[in-house]
N, C-alpha and C positions, 0 to 999 in steps of 0.2 A: 201295230200301234197300241200303245198302252192307254187304257181308259182311265180317266180321272174320275174319282168318286168323291162323295162328300158334298160340302156346301160350296166348293169353288166354282163349279159350272153355273150354279144358280146365281151366285154373286156376280160373276162375269156377265151373265145374261141381263141381270137387273141394271148393271152399270151401262151396258150397251143400249138398253131400252131408254134409260134416263138420258143418255147422251143424244140419242135420236130425237127424243121429245124436245130437248134443249135446242138442237139445230132446227127442228121443225118450227118451233115457236118463234125463234129469232129470225129465221129465214122468211117466214110469213109476215112478220112485222116489217122487215126491210123491203119486201116487195109490195105489200098492200097498204102500208102506212107511208104517207108522204113526208113524215117528219125526218126519216133517215135519208132517203134518196134525194130529197129536195132541200138540202140545207145541213142536216146533221152530219152527214159523211164529209161534206166539204169543210165544215168547221173543224171536225176531227183531223182531217188531213192538214189543214193550215197549222194547227197546233203541233201536230206530229212533225211537220217539216221544220218548223221553227225550233222545237225543243228536243226531239227525240230521234230523228232519222240520222243514220250514218251518212257521212259526206258523199260517198259515191252513189247513194240512193236518192238523195235530195233532188238532183236534176230530173230524174225519172218521175218522181212524184209531182214536182212543181210544173214540169213541162208536158207531161203526158197524162197523168191521172187527174190532177186538179182541174185542168180545163174541161175534162170530160167526166166530172165527178158524178153526175146523174147516171150515166151509163155504167160506170164502175160500181156505183152503189147498188144498182139493180143486179149487176153481175155477181157481187158478193152475196146478195140475197138468194139468187138462183143457185149459186154454189152451195150455200148452206142447205137449201131444200134438196138438192141432189145428193148431199152427203147423208141424208137420212135413209 
């Protein structure tokens, strides 16, 4: 295997660290802050269903995710924390 030298490995490492910090901060906000899970996620979903979702995805969002928005809001936050 060929070893990469120069600034490329350091740059990739910095980008990975910055991405991990991003996911950590936003995952923490979504789990410990009630603004996202208890209202913000539901409002975002309603707007996305009305304006941006593709037709085959709208019933899934409207009938499965939206009625259980708090659960899926926490699930998104946990997913972001696990991604770090």
